C-alpha positions, 0 to 999 in steps of 0.5 A: 321432953328437952333438947338437951345433949347428955355426955357420959364420960368413962375410963374403961371400955368394959365400963362403959358396955356394961352402962350402956346395957344398964341405960338401954335396960332402963329405956334410954336411947344412946344416940353415939358413943365415942372411943379411942378403939372399937369396942367389941359388943357395943353395936347391938347393945346401942342398936347400931345395924350392921355396916354395908361396906364389905358390900361395897368392897365386893362391888369395888372389887369387881369393878377392878376385875372387870376393868383390869380384864378389859384392859388386858384384853384391849392392850394385850389382844386388840390393839397391840398383840405381841408374842411374849414367851410363846403366849397365844395372843388371839383370845382372852380365854387362852390368856387368863392364867397370865393375866390372874396376878394383875387382875387380883391385884387390881381388884384389891387396889380398887377395893381398897381405894373405893372402902377408903374414899366411901368410909371418909364421904360416909362419916364426913371425915374429909379434909377441911370438915369440922370433927364431930367428936365432943371431947378431944381426949377421946381420941386418947383415954376417955369413952364418951356416951352421947344421949340426947334427952328427946330420944327417950321417954325420960327427962334429963334429970332422970337420965342423969340419975340413971347415969350416976348409977353406973361408974361415971366418970364425969357427966356434962350437959350441952 
């Protein structure tokens, strides 16, 4: 086994998807794919698990909802109760209908910011970090498949021969 990294460069997303299916069927493990936009249907082909970002968003949203309700209870009922527009100010339960818009918006705010921060931390794409993208053109019009020869039972030459069976534009080895 060698520790070579093979990059297969494609110019079409459909060609890359079909090539990935072909290579996985032949026993090649694809480590990662870099593309200018998401390729639908690629995740199950290369064996990526479903993301848990939605669960994190729900947790961040519930934290925002509880913070909003706690804050409004403290500010409007406990600390400084004011009779605004005839609304009762002695319990949270009677004030819930008037607190719903602020509670919803604060929940969305916390979920959005929490997801963005979690995404940046999880992918190490914060300012100051070196990008993991091997080819700058993948942000424009190229699609790159990253294959480590040590991940598969095949040799690097056999993997390159299988890649050449697809409609690859270029193969680079590092």
